[in-house]
C-alpha positions in Angstrom: -32.0 -19.3 8.5 -33.1 -17.3 11.7 -30.9 -15.1 14.0 -31.5 -17.9 16.4 -29.9 -20.6 14.3 -27.0 -18.4 13.6 -26.1 -18.1 17.3 -26.7 -22.0 17.8 -23.9 -22.2 14.7 -21.8 -20.1 16.5 -21.7 -21.9 20.0 -21.6 -25.2 18.5 -19.2 -24.9 15.5 -20.1 -24.8 11.8 -20.5 -28.8 11.1 -19.9 -27.8 7.2 -16.6 -26.0 7.8 -13.2 -28.2 8.6 -10.4 -25.4 8.9 -7.8 -28.5 8.7 -9.2 -28.4 5.0 -9.1 -24.4 4.3 -6.4 -24.1 1.8 -7.9 -21.7 -0.4 -4.9 -19.1 0.3 -1.8 -20.9 -0.1 -0.1 -20.2 -2.7 2.2 -23.2 -4.8 5.4 -22.7 -6.8 4.0 -21.7 -10.2 1.1 -20.1 -8.9 0.8 -17.0 -11.5 -1.8 -15.3 -9.5 -1.2 -11.8 -8.0 -0.4 -11.9 -4.3 -2.3 -10.0 -2.0 -1.4 -6.8 -0.9 -0.9 -6.8 3.2 -0.7 -3.8 5.5 3.2 -4.3 5.4 3.2 -4.1 1.5 0.8 -1.0 1.6 3.2 0.9 4.2 6.2 0.1 2.5 4.7 1.5 -1.1 3.5 4.7 1.2 6.9 5.2 2.5 8.5 4.8 -1.2 6.0 7.1 -2.5 6.7 9.8 0.3 10.5 8.9 -0.3 10.2 9.9 -4.1 7.9 13.1 -3.7 10.6 14.6 -1.3 13.3 13.5 -4.1 11.2 15.6 -6.6 11.0 18.8 -4.1 14.9 18.4 -3.5 15.1 18.5 -7.5 12.9 21.1 -8.3 15.1 23.4 -5.8 18.1 22.4 -7.7 16.9 23.2 -11.0 15.3 26.5 -9.9 18.7 27.4 -8.7 20.7 26.1 -11.7 18.2 27.0 -14.7 16.3 29.6 -12.7 16.5 33.8 -13.6 19.3 35.5 -12.2 18.4 38.1 -9.6 18.0 41.4 -11.4 20.8 43.9 -10.5 19.8 47.3 -9.2 20.5 50.1 -12.0 23.2 52.9 -10.9 22.2 56.7 -12.2 
């Protein structure tokens, strides 16, 4: 196909495609395919990862205070 033919199809509409028959993305009960990741899912995963990272930083500070070496006392002569 030439570029001019594509522009004609765009103007006239594609006779081979009917939007009412477009059911490729519909899911039915019992469908075992993986769900598609949407931007909402990706954003939620990012927020969960950031919260987990912040929690680990707080835990590391707590563990350092609890199990860290005590500060050295100055010796008196």
